[in-house]
C-alpha positions, -999 to 999 in steps of 0.1 A, spaced: -264 -14 453 -248 -4 420 -234 27 407 -235 62 419 -240 54 455 -229 81 480 -206 110 472 -189 117 503 -188 141 530 -204 174 525 -204 207 508 -206 243 516 -231 257 540 -233 269 575 -196 271 581 -169 281 557 -145 255 545 -111 257 561 -123 271 594 -106 258 626 -122 226 637 -126 221 674 -120 186 688 -150 164 692 -158 157 728 -158 120 738 -191 113 754 -187 84 778 -214 58 775 -243 65 799 -263 35 811 -299 39 804 -295 69 780 -327 87 777 -347 85 744 -347 117 724 -377 140 723 -408 131 703 -390 143 672 -357 127 663 -333 151 646 -310 135 620 -283 146 596 -270 130 564 -233 126 557 -228 118 520 -258 129 500 -256 113 466 -273 81 457 -279 56 485 -273 81 513 -301 102 500 -323 71 494 -319 62 531 -328 97 543 -357 101 519 -371 67 531 -366 76 567 -384 109 563 -416 91 553 -420 83 590 -436 107 615 -414 121 642 -382 126 623 -366 158 609 -334 164 590 -314 194 603 -282 190 582 -268 178 549 -231 173 544 -212 166 512 -180 177 494 -197 180 460 -215 214 459 -237 203 430 -249 173 449 -254 193 480 -274 220 461 -296 193 445 -303 176 478 -310 210 495 -338 215 470 -350 179 475 -351 183 513 -368 216 512 -397 200 492 -399 171 516 -399 191 548 -411 227 540 -419 233 577 -381 230 585 -365 257 564 -336 262 588 -316 230 580 -279 237 575 -254 225 549 -217 215 555 -186 203 538 -170 186 568 -187 159 588 -171 170 621 -192 202 620 -223 180 620 -211 160 650 -204 192 669 -241 200 669 -258 190 702 -293 191 686 -287 162 662 -296 128 676 -285 106 648 -264 106 616 -268 86 584 -234 78 568 -238 74 530 -203 81 519 -180 59 497 -167 29 517 -133 44 525 -151 72 544 -173 50 566 -148 44 595 -138 79 606 -173 94 607 -186 63 625 -161 63 653 -163 101 657 -201 98 658 -199 72 686 -176 95 706 -200 125 699 -230 106 714 -249 101 681 -269 71 669 -258 59 635 -272 44 603 -242 34 582 -243 21 547 -228 -12 538 -202 -26 535 -194 -15 570 -159 -5 561 -133 -8 534 -109 -31 554 -109 -57 581 -90 -34 605 -116 -6 600 -144 -31 608 -126 -41 640 -120 -5 653 -157 2 645 -166 -29 666 -143 -16 694 -162 18 693 -196 1 694 -185 -19 724 -171 11 743 -201 33 735 -226 5 740 -257 27 743 -255 39 707 -282 27 684 -265 14 653 -281 1 621 -261 -12 592 -277 -6 558 -282 -42 549 -320 -38 544 -327 -74 535 -326 -81 573 -359 -62 575 -375 -77 544 -407 -97 552 -400 -124 526 -364 -128 536 -376 -134 571 -400 -160 557 -371 -177 539 -351 -179 571 -382 -194 589 -386 -219 562 -350 -230 564 -355 -235 601 -382 -261 595 -357 -284 580 -378 -290 549 -348 -292 526 -329 -314 550 -293 -308 561 -276 -280 543 -241 -288 532 -234 -262 506 -245 -227 498 -237 -211 464 -238 -173 461 -232 -153 429 -235 -118 414 -229 -108 378 -234 -71 369 -222 -50 340 -215 -19 360 -185 -35 377 -165 -34 345 -153 1 335 -144 14 300 -107 14 290 -85 40 309 -89 77 303 -65 105 311 -64 121 345 -79 157 346 -83 185 370 -111 178 396 -144 195 389 -146 230 404 -177 220 424 -158 192 443 -134 195 472 -114 166 459 -89 165 487 -117 160 512 -132 134 489 -100 114 490 -97 120 527 -75 92 543 -70 75 509 -37 79 490 -33 111 470 -41 105 433 -48 128 404 -85 131 396 -100 107 371 -137 103 362 -134 65 363 -124 67 400 -153 91 410 -190 91 412 -206 59 401 -174 39 397 -152 45 428 -161 11 442 -141 -6 414 -108 8 429 -92 -8 460 -86 25 477 -123 32 480 -142 -1 475 -140 -38 469 -160 -44 437 -189 -68 435 -178 -88 465 -182 -59 489 -211 -43 471 -235 -72 464 -216 -98 483 -223 -84 517 -261 -84 510 -261 -120 498 -236 -134 522 -255 -118 551 -285 -139 542 -263 -170 542 -249 -162 577 -284 -154 590 -299 -186 575 -271 -208 586 -270 -192 621 -233 -183 618 -217 -156 640 -180 -165 634 -156 -162 606 -149 -193 584 -123 -218 595 -104 -210 563 -109 -192 530 -97 -202 495 -99 -175 468 -87 -167 434 -95 -142 407 -83 -115 383 -95 -93 355 -99 -121 331 -131 -113 312 -124 -77 303 -87 -70 309 -90 -39 288 -112 -22 314 -98 4 338 -112 -12 370 -87 -25 396 -112 -48 414 -116 -82 398 -142 -91 372 -136 -128 379 -136 -140 416 -142 -174 431 -142 -179 469 -148 -209 491 -155 -204 528 -151 -235 549 -173 -236 580 -175 -265 604 -205 -282 589 -209 -266 554 -192 -247 526 -202 -214 511 -191 -206 475 -190 -171 460 -186 -163 424 -188 -131 404 -184 -125 367 -185 -87 364 -196 -74 330 -220 -102 324 -258 -103 331 -265 -140 333 -261 -166 360 -274 -199 375 -311 -206 374 -316 -177 350 -307 -152 377 -277 -128 374 -275 -127 412 -288 -150 439 -283 -176 466 -288 -214 465 -291 -234 497 -285 -270 489 -299 -296 513 -302 -333 516 -339 -332 506 -339 -303 481 -328 -268 476 -339 -232 477 -330 -205 451 -335 -169 462 -329 -133 452 -348 -101 457 -375 -111 432 -384 -140 456 -374 -175 464 -384 -210 452 -381 -245 468 -372 -275 446 -371 -311 455 -342 -333 442 -367 -352 419 -386 -323 402 -375 -294 380 -406 -275 390 -407 -255 423 -428 -269 451 -431 -235 468 -427 -199 455 -426 -167 474 -425 -133 457 -401 -105 468 -403 -68 465 -379 -65 435 -344 -56 427 -344 -22 444 -358 -37 476 -381 -6 484 -402 -25 509 -373 -38 528 -356 -4 529 -387 13 542 -390 -13 570 -352 -10 577 -352 28 582 -384 26 603 -368 -1 625 -338 23 630 -362 51 640 -382 29 664 -350 17 680 -338 52 686 -371 62 703 -371 31 725 -333 30 730 -332 -6 717 -297 -14 705 -308 -47 689 -316 -32 655 -325 -54 625 -289 -54 613 -265 -48 642 -229 -37 640 -218 -73 646 -239 -86 617 -227 -59 594 -191 -64 604 -191 -102 600 -203 -102 564 -180 -73 555 -151 -93 568 -161 -123 547 -161 -101 516 -126 -87 525 -113 -122 531 -123 -132 496 -108 -102 480 -75 -105 500 -72 -141 490 -76 -132 454 -52 -103 456 -23 -124 469 -27 -148 440 -48 -175 456 -42 -200 484 -59 -208 517 -61 -181 544 -68 -185 581 -76 -153 600 -69 -151 638 -94 -127 652 -76 -125 686 -42 -117 671 -58 -98 643 -36 -112 616 -34 -139 589 -14 -171 589 1 -159 555 23 -129 558 16 -116 523 -21 -111 533 -14 -90 563 -5 -59 543 -41 -58 531 -56 -57 566 -52 -20 575 -50 10 552 -24 36 558 -43 69 563 -30 99 545 -21 129 567 -36 148 583 -62 120 587 -53 94 613 -65 59 617 -91 62 646 -83 52 681 -110 42 706 
């Protein structure tokens, strides 16, 4: 999802900032953990754009109540406090916080929604697992491969947690119809899948001077484990994902949504045999973004190839679509995005089948996705629509592409058991160095 997606943690409220923070108790996984009461109590960590969208959609269901909001931007927190008061006037006692750990300390909260910037997904997720909470975490799962892996480790250790990754296309009715159609073999053997995303928001204006952070923002907490940097509006709300410390550009933003459909449709649950990537800021080098406006990636699997391409700053693309997926088969091909999908034969320029989607914003899919999360909490079903494993796999694919481009191109092979690349230059991009006092999580 573009632009101002998630602020980050939380702002003032029930507890004063700077108070002593007791350690979070590690709750050992309990087999057959009981379902919560008839009402599921949730909290939102990161209240800006997509985080709030997830919560607002979840609250449309009966049997769910929000007890806490958490953000480091007091203006965002104040706005969302008003929004929440209107949505659940019968629950006037919800609290606000500026530190996610205070949320996890509360025993009356069953589940948390993590809607922070990408560099702040891993720590709250692992701590929430230890605290016994169910988790809805926005995509991409994390901002590095090592963070994805430690989140997988946590999910395995605390295996009774219900975890939903915010890749809502997994719940979309017409996406399910697309997968079912692929399974019929109607387009024959698929040898190649092309994926692309071209959006203007991923190119930023030319650099501007650093300034003091806004008074309403606890900027040190916003940075969290990321390196210390002066405040700059181009690295903050709405554009943080175009900086490597916090995000991965179009490949980790739109790429995970689209690559997830490819992995689902092609029934893939492993990383590619090798990845070949290249890129740079070639279209708009005057922009202040770090992430690349031009990226090409080829993922080699055993029986097919997946090609990714983005041209940030543009709004055009193949088949008249600025983003999409093309499954190429021996008997025809399918072109799909959130507007719908069409089937073409090799001999006709007109589609032989068309299915309409629910649009760019995916409101229908998101509603089904949050409802699935709630139902899984109540039934203690850990097989959510988008499991931690699915979210991690496509996030890793995105990071593989970015890492290949960042080292200047060349083929990469990643050894999941050894957790390292065959090219030493790539290994420095695997794991971020957390800024003190934050520590890379241990499970």
